[in-house]
GUMIZA-373566 format. One record per residue (C-alpha): residue in one letter; x, y, z. Coordinates in steps of 0.25 Angstrom, whole numbers, plus 5000, padded with zeros to 4 digits. Layout:
N
aXYZ ...
***
This chain:
524
m490550374911 i491650274912 p492350264898 p492550124892 i494050134894 l494950024901 h496250064908 q497249964911 t498749974915 w500049894915 k501449934917 n501749904902 d501049854890 d501349704892 i500049664900 p500349524907 e499649404902 q498949384915 f498149514913 q497749494898 a496449424900 w495949524910 v496349644901 e495549584890 s494349564898 w494049714899 g493949724883 r493049594883 h492049654893 n492149794889 p492249804873 g492549934867 w493249994879 t494550074877 r495750004884 m496850094889 f498050024893 w499150094901 n500550054904 d501550124914 r502050214903 t500750254897 l500150274911 l501250364915 e501050454902 f499550464905 v499850514919 a500850614914 e499950664904 h498650674911 y499050684926 p500350754927 d500150804941 f500050654945 l501250614938 p502250634949 t501450544958 f501250444947 l502750434944 s503050424959 y502350284960 k503450174961 e502450064959 g501750044945 i500450004952 r500350144958 r500550214944 a499450114939 d498550144950 a498650294948 g498650284933 r497250214933 y496650324941 l497150424932 l496650344919 l495250334925 h495250484928 h495750524914 f495050424905 g494050354914 g493650214911 v494050084918 y495350044924 a495649894926 d496949824931 l497449724922 d497049614932 c495649654931 e494749574923 c493449624917 v492249534918 a491049614914 p490849744906 f491049874913 d489749934907 p489049934921 i490050044926 m490450114913 a489250214914 e489750264928 n490250404930 r490850364943 v492250304946 v491950154947 l492750074958 c492649954966 q493149904979 e494149794981 p493749664987 p493449675002 a494549565005 h495549675002 f495049775012 p495649715025 g497049725020 q497049865013 a495849945016 v495549925031 f496849975037 r496750095028 g495350125033 l494650105019 p493350035018 y493749965005 l494749964994 l494450014980 f494949934968 n495750014958 g496049894948 t494749924941 m494050064941 a493150144931 s492950294930 p492450404921 p493550494916 g493950614924 h493250564937 p493750654949 f493950534958 w495250494951 m495850634954 h495450624969 l496150494969 l497350554962 s497550664972 y497850554983 l498950484975 p500150584976 g500150574991 l500150424991 a501150404980 h502150334990 a501150254998 k501750125002 e500550044996 t499950054982 i498550034988 d498750174995 a499550244984 t498650224972 g497850094975 p496550054981 a496750114995 v496950254990 m495850244979 t494950204990 s495250314999 v495050414988 q493750354985 l493250364999 s493750505000 y493150544986 p492050654988 d491050604978 q490850464981 a489650464971 a490650474960 l491250334963 a490650204961 i491250104971 h490849964968 p491149834976 y492349754973 s491649654964 l491549754953 f493049754949 t493749664959 p492849544964 l494049464968 d495049494979 r496549474978 d496449334982 g495449314970 q494249294980 p492849354978 g492749484986 g491549444993 a490149394993 a489449524995 e489849574981 a489649444974 e488549494966 a489149624962 e489549664948 t490949624944 l491549694931 s493049654933 i493949564942 h495249604947 h496249484948 w497249544957 a498349504948 g499149644950 t500649644950 w500849754960 w500449684973 t500749544978 p500149464989 n500949445002 q501949335000 k502149215010 e503349235019 r504549165012 l505549075020 w506649175019 n505749285024 r505249195035 l506649175040 r506949315039 r505749345048 q506249245058 l507649315058 y507149455059 r506049415070 a507149355079 r507949485078 y506649555081 l506449475093 l507849495098 t507949645096 r506549705098 g506849735113 d505749775123 q504349785117 l503049845123 k502149725124 p500649745119 e500049705132 e500949805140 a500649915130 r499149885132 r499249885147 r499850025147 v498550085140 d497250115147 p496150035140 a495150135143 v495850245134 l495750155122 d494350155119 r494050305122 p493450395112 l494150505105 p494550625114 t493450735114 g494350845119 e495250935111 n496550945119 v497750905112 a499150875118 v500150895107 l501350805111 v502650835105 p503950755107 v505150845105 r506650805102 d507550905095 g506350985090 a506851125093 e506751165078 h505351115077 v504751175090 a504251315085 s503651265072 f502951155080 l502351245089 s501851335078 a501251225071 i500451185084 q500051325085 a499451325071 l498551215074 d497051245073 y496851175086 p496551255098 t497951275106 e497151275119 r496851125116 i498351095113 k499351055123 l500851045118 v501750945125 f503150935121 c504150825126 e505650865122 g506850775125 d508250735120 s508350855111 e509650915107 d509151045101 g508551125112 s507151075110 w506751095124 d507151235125 v506551275112 l505251205116 k505051275129 a505351405123 a504351385111 v503151335119 e503251435130 p502451555123 l501451455118 r500951405132 s499751485133 s499351445119 f499151295121 r498351215131 d499751175137 i501151155133 v501951045140 l503451025138 l504150895142 q505450835141 m505950695141 q507350645137 v507350505131 g508850505129 t508850455115 k509850525105 f509750505090 e510350575078 r509150635070 r509750565057 k509850435064 r508550425072 a507750355062 r508650235062 p507850105065 r508850065076 l508550195084 q507050185083 r506750105096 k507550195105 r507050325097 r505550285097 i505550245111 g506150375115 l505050445107 a503950355114 k504450395128 v504350545124 r502950525119 n502550455131 h503150565140 l502350665132 i501050585135 s501350565150 h501750705153 g501150785142 l499750725140 g498650765150 n497250725153 d496650845146 d497350805133 d496350745123 w497350715111 a498850695111 l499450755098 w500850705096 i501750795086 d503150785083 i503950915084 d504450905070 v503050895064 w503151025057 r501751045050 f500350995052 p498951035048 d498451145058 d497151055060 i498050925063 v497450915077 r496050925073 t496350825061 l496950725070 i495850725080 a494750725069 a495350595065 g494550535076 e495550435081 r496350425094 i497750415087 v497950495074 a499250515066 p499350615054 n500350585042 c501650645045 v502450675033 i503650765028 t503050805015 p501550835013 g500950715006 g502250635008 g502550505015 s502350495030 f503550545039 d502950475051 l502950325048 n502550285062 s501150315058 f500950185050 v499950075046 t500449935045 t500049855033 r500949735034 r501049675048 v501749545044 r502949515053 d503949465043 h505449475042 r505249625037 y504549655050 y505549605059 r506649655051 s506049795053 v506049785068 i507249865073 g507549885088 g506149825091 l505449925082 y504749885069 q505349985059 p504949945045 p505550035033 a504750155029 e504450095016 f503849965022 s502549945015 g501849875027 r501750005034 l501050125029 s501250265033 l500150375033 a500650425019 d500450295013 v498950305015 r498750445013 h497450415006 l496750385019 e496150485029 k496550395041 i497150255043 g497350175056 l498850165060 d499750065067 g500950155071 v500750305073 g501850415071 g502050525082 t502350645073 m500950685075 l499950595082 l498650615089 v498250525101 d497050525110 a497750575123 s496950475131 l497650365124 h499050415129 r498450445143 g497950305143 g499350245141 l499450235126 f500850285125 f501950265115 p502650135116 e504150145122 a504450005118 p504049935105 y502649895104 r502449795093 d503849835088 l503349985087 v503650095097 e503250245100 t502150295090 e502150175082 g501950085094 f500950185099 g500150165087 v500150015087 l499850005102 a498650105100 k498150015089 d498349895097 l497549955108 g496349985099 v496650135096 q496950145081 p497950255077 v497550325064 g498350405054 l497950515045 p498650495032 r498250625026 v498450715038 e499950765036 i500850825046 l502350865042 h503550825049 v504850895047 p505750835036 w506850795045 
***
C-alpha cells in the first residue's frame, strides 16, 4: 500500500510565500500524514547514502530541476508515499488511491501533447509533479536505468522529466503494476490555466497543479533590439547565401511514382562507402563488414575514392581483390572533387559549403555509378565508422522505414557524434537563425537547444528526423534511383545529407532515427 507520507522539495528551507497556501492544503485534507521536506543538501545526502551508484549521474546534472526530478523518483522508491511539487494544491483527501499497490500516475493535459509528445512519437505525456507509490516498487529502478544515458540531454523533459518517464512507462513489462489516470486526477488545468477538456470534466480531481514552477519560462515576445538585429542579420543572409536549390526544382527531379512505393521486399544491399584519406581504416572496415550476420551473397560493396593523399586507392584495390568471390559484387570508383582541407581545419563554418557540396557530389556519383536495379537497399557507411553491431543491417531494415539512421557516437552511451541527424524543435527565424547562416548554410552551434540529436532522446526507440547524417544511413534504393539525390546546393539552407533529409520529408518520406542503436566512429 501507499504509506501516508508527503515528499516535497525546494532548493533551500526558505519556501517562497506564493507556495505556502498550497503546501498547507496537503495537511488540511490529509491529517496525520508524515511530511518529509527535502532541500538540495538533504536530497544530495539521501542519494549518496541510499543510491551511491547513481551519485555520479546525480552530481553531473547542471540544473537543479534535474536533481529534483531524479530525487523524487528515488524518494518514492525508497520510502513510498506521495510526491507533490510546491505549486500543487491538494483539493481532496487522497484516500481513494492510498490502498493501491501500484504506482499511481496521471497524464498531462492534452493541450501539452502537440508541442512535446507528438514529434517524439509519444501518445501522451505523464505528469511528474504529483505521483504516488508503494515503497520498493521496481518501476522506479526501471526508470533509473535510463537516466545515466540522458544526463546531458539538451531538454530536461528528456533527461529526467515527463518525456523519459512516459517512454519508461510504455516500455515497462508489467503494465498491470501501474495505474495511469487521466490528467484530471492531479493536473486538471493546462499551462494557460485552462481546463484540460470536456471529456474528463466529471472525473475525480485530488490535486491541482498551478504551473508556477521557476525552471521554465514561456516564449517571450521579440523585443525591439532583437527585431532590429533580425533585420540586420537577414539582410546579410540574403546578400551572402549564394545559389540555392529551389523547392520546386528539387521536387521536379524526383519521380513521384517512387514516393508512394511500399518497402522493398528483396534483400540485396549495396553498401556505399565514400573514401578520402582512409587508408588506415580500409582493412578494419572490411573485417567489420565480413563479420555482419547478413549473407555476403546479398551484399555489394561500392567504394568511391577521391582527393586522397595517403594512397587510399592502391590500399583499397589490394584489400578488396581477395574478397571478390565472397560478395555479390565489389565496385571501385574514383571521383576527384578537387577540394583540399587540412583535417584540423575542416570543421570551420566558412569551409562547410565547399566541403559539404564536394561530399554531396561524391555520394551522388556513388548512386549514379554504383547502384543498380537489382539493389533493394542502399546502406551508406563512412570508412571511419569502426564498430557496429553484427546485426546492424537487419536492425535498420526491421525499423520498417524507407530512410533510417542509427545513433553515431564516439563513446557508448555518450553524446551523438553525427549531429547531422537531428530533430528541429525551434523553427523561429529570429536573429539567432540568420546569424547562424554562414556561406548559405544554417550552422547553429552544437549546444543550440532548438535542435536535438539522437543522444538527446535516447529514451525513445524511434523518432522522426529532419536532417540525417551519413556516417551510416539506410535508404530504400528505389528512392535514389527515382531521383532523390543529395542536394549539391543548399536546400532550405541545408546541403548534402542534411538537405537530403529535409527534402525527403518535404516529399512525404519521413526519415527516422534509432536513438538506442549505436555505432562507433573513430575518435579523431
